[in-house]
N, CA, C and O atoms as a Maestro MAE file, in Angstrom:
{
 s_m_m2io_version
 :::
 2.0.0
}

f_m_ct {
 s_m_title
 :::
 protein
 m_atom[232] {
  # First column is atom index #
  i_m_mmod_type
  r_m_x_coord
  r_m_y_coord
  r_m_z_coord
  i_m_residue_number
  s_m_chain_name
  s_m_pdb_residue_name
  s_m_pdb_atom_name
  i_m_atomic_number
  :::
  1 25 -163.036 -34.316 117.822 1 A "MET " " N  " 7
  2 3 -162.187 -34.984 118.696 1 A "MET " " CA " 6
  3 2 -160.846 -34.552 118.624 1 A "MET " " C  " 6
  4 15 -160.309 -34.505 117.517 1 A "MET " " O  " 8
  5 25 -160.052 -34.140 119.921 2 A "GLY " " N  " 7
  6 3 -158.794 -33.609 120.129 2 A "GLY " " CA " 6
  7 2 -157.753 -34.812 120.415 2 A "GLY " " C  " 6
  8 15 -158.148 -35.882 120.878 2 A "GLY " " O  " 8
  9 25 -156.735 -34.625 120.183 3 A "PHE " " N  " 7
  10 3 -155.525 -35.705 120.433 3 A "PHE " " CA " 6
  11 2 -155.123 -35.818 121.893 3 A "PHE " " C  " 6
  12 15 -155.236 -34.960 122.768 3 A "PHE " " O  " 8
  13 25 -154.679 -36.929 121.973 4 A "SER " " N  " 7
  14 3 -154.182 -37.084 123.526 4 A "SER " " CA " 6
  15 2 -153.097 -37.989 123.499 4 A "SER " " C  " 6
  16 15 -152.845 -38.666 122.502 4 A "SER " " O  " 8
  17 25 -152.480 -38.031 124.487 5 A "TYR " " N  " 7
  18 3 -151.328 -38.657 124.757 5 A "TYR " " CA " 6
  19 2 -151.026 -39.505 126.099 5 A "TYR " " C  " 6
  20 15 -151.175 -38.854 127.133 5 A "TYR " " O  " 8
  21 25 -150.734 -40.487 126.211 6 A "ARG " " N  " 7
  22 3 -150.634 -41.150 127.572 6 A "ARG " " CA " 6
  23 2 -149.460 -42.460 127.499 6 A "ARG " " C  " 6
  24 15 -149.513 -43.439 126.755 6 A "ARG " " O  " 8
  25 25 -148.615 -42.195 128.317 7 A "LYS " " N  " 7
  26 3 -147.795 -43.550 128.693 7 A "LYS " " CA " 6
  27 2 -147.524 -43.631 130.078 7 A "LYS " " C  " 6
  28 15 -147.347 -42.639 130.786 7 A "LYS " " O  " 8
  29 25 -147.489 -44.854 130.490 8 A "SER " " N  " 7
  30 3 -147.290 -45.540 131.493 8 A "SER " " CA " 6
  31 2 -146.164 -46.249 131.886 8 A "SER " " C  " 6
  32 15 -145.733 -47.156 131.175 8 A "SER " " O  " 8
  33 25 -145.646 -45.948 132.919 9 A "VAL " " N  " 7
  34 3 -144.441 -46.909 133.321 9 A "VAL " " CA " 6
  35 2 -144.559 -47.395 134.780 9 A "VAL " " C  " 6
  36 15 -144.674 -46.609 135.721 9 A "VAL " " O  " 8
  37 25 -144.523 -48.700 134.911 10 A "ARG " " N  " 7
  38 3 -144.524 -49.365 136.179 10 A "ARG " " CA " 6
  39 2 -143.112 -49.439 136.666 10 A "ARG " " C  " 6
  40 15 -142.156 -49.732 135.947 10 A "ARG " " O  " 8
  41 25 -143.038 -49.088 138.226 11 A "VAL " " N  " 7
  42 3 -141.896 -49.177 139.039 11 A "VAL " " CA " 6
  43 2 -142.341 -50.025 140.219 11 A "VAL " " C  " 6
  44 15 -142.840 -49.495 141.212 11 A "VAL " " O  " 8
  45 25 -142.188 -51.167 140.131 12 A "GLY " " N  " 7
  46 3 -142.914 -52.175 141.324 12 A "GLY " " CA " 6
  47 2 -144.573 -51.948 141.506 12 A "GLY " " C  " 6
  48 15 -145.265 -51.865 140.491 12 A "GLY " " O  " 8
  49 25 -144.975 -51.884 142.389 13 A "PRO " " N  " 7
  50 3 -146.348 -51.551 142.699 13 A "PRO " " CA " 6
  51 2 -146.821 -50.205 142.331 13 A "PRO " " C  " 6
  52 15 -148.043 -50.054 142.353 13 A "PRO " " O  " 8
  53 25 -145.931 -48.982 141.925 14 A "ILE " " N  " 7
  54 3 -146.399 -47.817 141.494 14 A "ILE " " CA " 6
  55 2 -146.106 -47.550 140.054 14 A "ILE " " C  " 6
  56 15 -145.038 -47.728 139.469 14 A "ILE " " O  " 8
  57 25 -147.484 -46.991 139.474 15 A "ARG " " N  " 7
  58 3 -147.461 -46.766 138.023 15 A "ARG " " CA " 6
  59 2 -147.384 -45.167 137.874 15 A "ARG " " C  " 6
  60 15 -148.189 -44.358 138.335 15 A "ARG " " O  " 8
  61 25 -146.200 -44.894 137.105 16 A "LEU " " N  " 7
  62 3 -146.262 -43.314 136.941 16 A "LEU " " CA " 6
  63 2 -146.557 -43.080 135.494 16 A "LEU " " C  " 6
  64 15 -145.848 -43.492 134.575 16 A "LEU " " O  " 8
  65 25 -147.823 -42.282 135.341 17 A "ASN " " N  " 7
  66 3 -148.488 -41.941 134.052 17 A "ASN " " CA " 6
  67 2 -148.306 -40.512 133.850 17 A "ASN " " C  " 6
  68 15 -148.412 -39.574 134.639 17 A "ASN " " O  " 8
  69 25 -147.881 -40.577 132.101 18 A "MET " " N  " 7
  70 3 -147.511 -39.193 131.770 18 A "MET " " CA " 6
  71 2 -148.535 -39.064 130.657 18 A "MET " " C  " 6
  72 15 -148.681 -39.908 129.773 18 A "MET " " O  " 8
  73 25 -149.270 -37.884 130.775 19 A "THR " " N  " 7
  74 3 -150.302 -37.537 129.950 19 A "THR " " CA " 6
  75 2 -150.171 -36.345 129.252 19 A "THR " " C  " 6
  76 15 -149.113 -35.766 129.499 19 A "THR " " O  " 8
  77 25 -150.919 -35.781 128.444 20 A "SER " " N  " 7
  78 3 -150.857 -34.366 127.896 20 A "SER " " CA " 6
  79 2 -151.258 -33.244 128.718 20 A "SER " " C  " 6
  80 15 -150.955 -32.063 128.554 20 A "SER " " O  " 8
  81 25 -152.097 -33.843 129.774 21 A "ARG " " N  " 7
  82 3 -152.257 -33.065 131.074 21 A "ARG " " CA " 6
  83 2 -151.584 -33.042 131.960 21 A "ARG " " C  " 6
  84 15 -151.962 -32.358 132.911 21 A "ARG " " O  " 8
  85 25 -150.426 -33.691 132.056 22 A "GLY " " N  " 7
  86 3 -149.516 -33.701 132.967 22 A "GLY " " CA " 6
  87 2 -148.932 -35.131 133.837 22 A "GLY " " C  " 6
  88 15 -149.238 -36.263 133.462 22 A "GLY " " O  " 8
  89 25 -148.193 -34.912 134.851 23 A "LEU " " N  " 7
  90 3 -147.635 -36.272 135.584 23 A "LEU " " CA " 6
  91 2 -148.534 -36.697 136.710 23 A "LEU " " C  " 6
  92 15 -149.038 -35.910 137.511 23 A "LEU " " O  " 8
  93 25 -148.696 -37.984 136.714 24 A "GLY " " N  " 7
  94 3 -149.367 -38.544 138.129 24 A "GLY " " CA " 6
  95 2 -148.844 -39.808 138.326 24 A "GLY " " C  " 6
  96 15 -148.181 -40.368 137.453 24 A "GLY " " O  " 8
  97 25 -149.109 -40.349 139.499 25 A "ALA " " N  " 7
  98 3 -148.738 -41.738 139.977 25 A "ALA " " CA " 6
  99 2 -149.864 -42.275 140.585 25 A "ALA " " C  " 6
  100 15 -150.718 -41.552 141.100 25 A "ALA " " O  " 8
  101 25 -149.948 -43.738 140.564 26 A "SER " " N  " 7
  102 3 -150.956 -44.573 141.310 26 A "SER " " CA " 6
  103 2 -150.328 -45.650 141.810 26 A "SER " " C  " 6
  104 15 -149.194 -45.995 141.480 26 A "SER " " O  " 8
  105 25 -151.008 -46.191 142.584 27 A "ILE " " N  " 7
  106 3 -150.493 -47.511 143.444 27 A "ILE " " CA " 6
  107 2 -151.948 -48.466 143.703 27 A "ILE " " C  " 6
  108 15 -153.058 -47.945 143.817 27 A "ILE " " O  " 8
  109 25 -151.725 -49.799 143.762 28 A "GLY " " N  " 7
  110 3 -152.723 -50.611 143.892 28 A "GLY " " CA " 6
  111 2 -152.631 -51.904 142.982 28 A "GLY " " C  " 6
  112 15 -151.597 -52.182 142.374 28 A "GLY " " O  " 8
  113 25 -153.674 -52.608 142.933 29 A "VAL " " N  " 7
  114 3 -153.826 -53.864 142.039 29 A "VAL " " CA " 6
  115 2 -154.524 -53.706 140.903 29 A "VAL " " C  " 6
  116 15 -155.107 -52.665 140.603 29 A "VAL " " O  " 8
  117 25 -154.488 -54.891 140.118 30 A "ARG " " N  " 7
  118 3 -155.140 -54.775 138.965 30 A "ARG " " CA " 6
  119 2 -156.708 -54.476 139.239 30 A "ARG " " C  " 6
  120 15 -157.244 -55.222 140.059 30 A "ARG " " O  " 8
  121 25 -157.374 -53.628 138.739 31 A "GLY " " N  " 7
  122 3 -158.911 -53.439 138.781 31 A "GLY " " CA " 6
  123 2 -159.181 -52.538 140.130 31 A "GLY " " C  " 6
  124 15 -160.345 -52.400 140.506 31 A "GLY " " O  " 8
  125 25 -158.235 -52.001 140.766 32 A "ALA " " N  " 7
  126 3 -158.432 -50.995 141.927 32 A "ALA " " CA " 6
  127 2 -156.871 -50.094 142.142 32 A "ALA " " C  " 6
  128 15 -155.761 -50.561 142.399 32 A "ALA " " O  " 8
  129 25 -157.154 -49.100 141.994 33 A "ARG " " N  " 7
  130 3 -155.957 -48.309 142.151 33 A "ARG " " CA " 6
  131 2 -156.211 -46.776 142.624 33 A "ARG " " C  " 6
  132 15 -157.149 -46.170 142.106 33 A "ARG " " O  " 8
  133 25 -155.451 -46.177 143.533 34 A "VAL " " N  " 7
  134 3 -155.401 -44.933 143.941 34 A "VAL " " CA " 6
  135 2 -154.349 -44.233 143.786 34 A "VAL " " C  " 6
  136 15 -153.235 -44.553 144.200 34 A "VAL " " O  " 8
  137 25 -154.662 -43.103 143.103 35 A "GLY " " N  " 7
  138 3 -153.750 -42.219 142.697 35 A "GLY " " CA " 6
  139 2 -153.907 -40.747 142.700 35 A "GLY " " C  " 6
  140 15 -155.005 -40.247 142.944 35 A "GLY " " O  " 8
  141 25 -152.809 -39.995 142.427 36 A "LYS " " N  " 7
  142 3 -152.812 -38.594 142.469 36 A "LYS " " CA " 6
  143 2 -152.020 -37.929 141.248 36 A "LYS " " C  " 6
  144 15 -150.893 -38.287 140.907 36 A "LYS " " O  " 8
  145 25 -152.758 -36.919 140.640 37 A "ARG " " N  " 7
  146 3 -152.122 -36.171 139.360 37 A "ARG " " CA " 6
  147 2 -151.632 -34.991 139.877 37 A "ARG " " C  " 6
  148 15 -152.188 -34.327 140.751 37 A "ARG " " O  " 8
  149 25 -150.551 -34.724 139.315 38 A "ALA " " N  " 7
  150 3 -149.785 -33.339 139.598 38 A "ALA " " CA " 6
  151 2 -150.800 -32.416 139.103 38 A "ALA " " C  " 6
  152 15 -151.412 -32.565 138.046 38 A "ALA " " O  " 8
  153 25 -150.977 -31.241 140.112 39 A "GLY " " N  " 7
  154 3 -152.020 -30.168 139.950 39 A "GLY " " CA " 6
  155 2 -153.095 -30.290 140.512 39 A "GLY " " C  " 6
  156 15 -153.668 -29.350 141.064 39 A "GLY " " O  " 8
  157 25 -153.581 -31.596 140.450 40 A "SER " " N  " 7
  158 3 -155.218 -31.748 140.980 40 A "SER " " CA " 6
  159 2 -155.366 -31.732 142.489 40 A "SER " " C  " 6
  160 15 -154.422 -31.922 143.257 40 A "SER " " O  " 8
  161 25 -156.451 -31.523 142.813 41 A "ARG " " N  " 7
  162 3 -157.051 -31.286 144.407 41 A "ARG " " CA " 6
  163 2 -157.304 -32.854 144.844 41 A "ARG " " C  " 6
  164 15 -158.226 -33.521 144.374 41 A "ARG " " O  " 8
  165 25 -156.553 -33.249 145.612 42 A "GLY " " N  " 7
  166 3 -156.951 -34.491 146.378 42 A "GLY " " CA " 6
  167 2 -156.380 -35.866 145.663 42 A "GLY " " C  " 6
  168 15 -155.380 -35.971 144.952 42 A "GLY " " O  " 8
  169 25 -157.307 -36.879 146.062 43 A "PHE " " N  " 7
  170 3 -156.609 -38.317 145.170 43 A "PHE " " CA " 6
  171 2 -157.940 -38.777 144.692 43 A "PHE " " C  " 6
  172 15 -159.053 -38.346 144.992 43 A "PHE " " O  " 8
  173 25 -157.594 -39.753 143.874 44 A "TYR " " N  " 7
  174 3 -158.750 -40.469 143.163 44 A "TYR " " CA " 6
  175 2 -158.870 -41.945 143.275 44 A "TYR " " C  " 6
  176 15 -157.812 -42.563 143.392 44 A "TYR " " O  " 8
  177 25 -159.753 -42.473 143.261 45 A "LEU " " N  " 7
  178 3 -160.081 -43.928 143.448 45 A "LEU " " CA " 6
  179 2 -160.540 -44.731 142.118 45 A "LEU " " C  " 6
  180 15 -161.747 -44.572 141.935 45 A "LEU " " O  " 8
  181 25 -159.989 -45.467 141.233 46 A "ASN " " N  " 7
  182 3 -160.357 -46.137 140.207 46 A "ASN " " CA " 6
  183 2 -160.340 -47.579 140.337 46 A "ASN " " C  " 6
  184 15 -159.390 -48.330 140.558 46 A "ASN " " O  " 8
  185 25 -161.736 -47.860 140.136 47 A "ALA " " N  " 7
  186 3 -162.084 -49.538 140.305 47 A "ALA " " CA " 6
  187 2 -162.903 -49.815 139.087 47 A "ALA " " C  " 6
  188 15 -163.685 -49.010 138.582 47 A "ALA " " O  " 8
  189 25 -162.647 -51.065 138.645 48 A "GLY " " N  " 7
  190 3 -163.382 -51.628 137.891 48 A "GLY " " CA " 6
  191 2 -162.716 -52.460 136.733 48 A "GLY " " C  " 6
  192 15 -161.533 -52.254 136.460 48 A "GLY " " O  " 8
  193 25 -163.230 -53.112 136.256 49 A "ARG " " N  " 7
  194 3 -162.693 -53.929 134.855 49 A "ARG " " CA " 6
  195 2 -163.373 -54.259 133.659 49 A "ARG " " C  " 6
  196 15 -164.579 -54.180 133.897 49 A "ARG " " O  " 8
  197 25 -163.207 -54.533 132.692 50 A "ARG " " N  " 7
  198 3 -163.911 -54.927 131.443 50 A "ARG " " CA " 6
  199 2 -165.035 -54.156 131.228 50 A "ARG " " C  " 6
  200 15 -166.207 -54.523 131.314 50 A "ARG " " O  " 8
  201 25 -164.544 -52.901 130.899 51 A "GLY " " N  " 7
  202 3 -165.633 -51.833 130.501 51 A "GLY " " CA " 6
  203 2 -166.579 -51.108 131.499 51 A "GLY " " C  " 6
  204 15 -167.317 -50.152 131.261 51 A "GLY " " O  " 8
  205 25 -166.401 -51.749 132.624 52 A "VAL " " N  " 7
  206 3 -167.167 -50.917 133.776 52 A "VAL " " CA " 6
  207 2 -166.230 -50.336 134.713 52 A "VAL " " C  " 6
  208 15 -165.360 -51.019 135.255 52 A "VAL " " O  " 8
  209 25 -166.391 -48.991 134.938 53 A "ARG " " N  " 7
  210 3 -165.138 -48.483 136.083 53 A "ARG " " CA " 6
  211 2 -166.090 -47.443 136.907 53 A "ARG " " C  " 6
  212 15 -167.101 -46.848 136.534 53 A "ARG " " O  " 8
  213 25 -165.535 -47.438 137.926 54 A "TYR " " N  " 7
  214 3 -166.136 -46.503 139.072 54 A "TYR " " CA " 6
  215 2 -165.006 -45.625 139.451 54 A "TYR " " C  " 6
  216 15 -163.941 -46.109 139.832 54 A "TYR " " O  " 8
  217 25 -165.229 -44.180 139.348 55 A "ARG " " N  " 7
  218 3 -164.213 -43.187 139.691 55 A "ARG " " CA " 6
  219 2 -164.747 -42.520 140.849 55 A "ARG " " C  " 6
  220 15 -165.952 -42.337 141.025 55 A "ARG " " O  " 8
  221 25 -163.792 -42.143 141.672 56 A "LYS " " N  " 7
  222 3 -164.273 -41.201 142.816 56 A "LYS " " CA " 6
  223 2 -163.082 -40.344 143.415 56 A "LYS " " C  " 6
  224 15 -161.999 -40.758 143.830 56 A "LYS " " O  " 8
  225 25 -163.504 -39.189 143.362 57 A "ARG " " N  " 7
  226 3 -162.452 -38.072 144.015 57 A "ARG " " CA " 6
  227 2 -162.624 -37.943 145.538 57 A "ARG " " C  " 6
  228 15 -163.732 -37.851 146.068 57 A "ARG " " O  " 8
  229 25 -161.441 -37.942 146.217 58 A "PHE " " N  " 7
  230 3 -161.741 -37.794 147.624 58 A "PHE " " CA " 6
  231 2 -160.507 -36.906 148.017 58 A "PHE " " C  " 6
  232 15 -160.361 -36.531 149.180 58 A "PHE " " O  " 8
  :::
 }
 m_bond[231] {
  # First column is bond index #
  i_m_from
  i_m_to
  i_m_order
  :::
  1 1 2 1
  2 2 3 1
  3 3 4 2
  4 3 5 1
  5 5 6 1
  6 6 7 1
  7 7 8 2
  8 7 9 1
  9 9 10 1
  10 10 11 1
  11 11 12 2
  12 11 13 1
  13 13 14 1
  14 14 15 1
  15 15 16 2
  16 15 17 1
  17 17 18 1
  18 18 19 1
  19 19 20 2
  20 19 21 1
  21 21 22 1
  22 22 23 1
  23 23 24 2
  24 23 25 1
  25 25 26 1
  26 26 27 1
  27 27 28 2
  28 27 29 1
  29 29 30 1
  30 30 31 1
  31 31 32 2
  32 31 33 1
  33 33 34 1
  34 34 35 1
  35 35 36 2
  36 35 37 1
  37 37 38 1
  38 38 39 1
  39 39 40 2
  40 39 41 1
  41 41 42 1
  42 42 43 1
  43 43 44 2
  44 43 45 1
  45 45 46 1
  46 46 47 1
  47 47 48 2
  48 47 49 1
  49 49 50 1
  50 50 51 1
  51 51 52 2
  52 51 53 1
  53 53 54 1
  54 54 55 1
  55 55 56 2
  56 55 57 1
  57 57 58 1
  58 58 59 1
  59 59 60 2
  60 59 61 1
  61 61 62 1
  62 62 63 1
  63 63 64 2
  64 63 65 1
  65 65 66 1
  66 66 67 1
  67 67 68 2
  68 67 69 1
  69 69 70 1
  70 70 71 1
  71 71 72 2
  72 71 73 1
  73 73 74 1
  74 74 75 1
  75 75 76 2
  76 75 77 1
  77 77 78 1
  78 78 79 1
  79 79 80 2
  80 79 81 1
  81 81 82 1
  82 82 83 1
  83 83 84 2
  84 83 85 1
  85 85 86 1
  86 86 87 1
  87 87 88 2
  88 87 89 1
  89 89 90 1
  90 90 91 1
  91 91 92 2
  92 91 93 1
  93 93 94 1
  94 94 95 1
  95 95 96 2
  96 95 97 1
  97 97 98 1
  98 98 99 1
  99 99 100 2
  100 99 101 1
  101 101 102 1
  102 102 103 1
  103 103 104 2
  104 103 105 1
  105 105 106 1
  106 106 107 1
  107 107 108 2
  108 107 109 1
  109 109 110 1
  110 110 111 1
  111 111 112 2
  112 111 113 1
  113 113 114 1
  114 114 115 1
  115 115 116 2
  116 115 117 1
  117 117 118 1
  118 118 119 1
  119 119 120 2
  120 119 121 1
  121 121 122 1
  122 122 123 1
  123 123 124 2
  124 123 125 1
  125 125 126 1
  126 126 127 1
  127 127 128 2
  128 127 129 1
  129 129 130 1
  130 130 131 1
  131 131 132 2
  132 131 133 1
  133 133 134 1
  134 134 135 1
  135 135 136 2
  136 135 137 1
  137 137 138 1
  138 138 139 1
  139 139 140 2
  140 139 141 1
  141 141 142 1
  142 142 143 1
  143 143 144 2
  144 143 145 1
  145 145 146 1
  146 146 147 1
  147 147 148 2
  148 147 149 1
  149 149 150 1
  150 150 151 1
  151 151 152 2
  152 151 153 1
  153 153 154 1
  154 154 155 1
  155 155 156 2
  156 155 157 1
  157 157 158 1
  158 158 159 1
  159 159 160 2
  160 159 161 1
  161 161 162 1
  162 162 163 1
  163 163 164 2
  164 163 165 1
  165 165 166 1
  166 166 167 1
  167 167 168 2
  168 167 169 1
  169 169 170 1
  170 170 171 1
  171 171 172 2
  172 171 173 1
  173 173 174 1
  174 174 175 1
  175 175 176 2
  176 175 177 1
  177 177 178 1
  178 178 179 1
  179 179 180 2
  180 179 181 1
  181 181 182 1
  182 182 183 1
  183 183 184 2
  184 183 185 1
  185 185 186 1
  186 186 187 1
  187 187 188 2
  188 187 189 1
  189 189 190 1
  190 190 191 1
  191 191 192 2
  192 191 193 1
  193 193 194 1
  194 194 195 1
  195 195 196 2
  196 195 197 1
  197 197 198 1
  198 198 199 1
  199 199 200 2
  200 199 201 1
  201 201 202 1
  202 202 203 1
  203 203 204 2
  204 203 205 1
  205 205 206 1
  206 206 207 1
  207 207 208 2
  208 207 209 1
  209 209 210 1
  210 210 211 1
  211 211 212 2
  212 211 213 1
  213 213 214 1
  214 214 215 1
  215 215 216 2
  216 215 217 1
  217 217 218 1
  218 218 219 1
  219 219 220 2
  220 219 221 1
  221 221 222 1
  222 222 223 1
  223 223 224 2
  224 223 225 1
  225 225 226 1
  226 226 227 1
  227 227 228 2
  228 227 229 1
  229 229 230 1
  230 230 231 1
  231 231 232 2
  :::
 }
}
């Protein structure tokens, strides 16, 4: 298992995510967020809580 790094900073409804893979930003409410990661193609949707998660790239 490799090491990873993640740090999130909230600025109002926007969350800035800094990881070992790069920067990203997401917006939404707790349990449902739409985001964009720097260098990735398209946007992604994360939805779910309590260990159950749905992730879709579009």
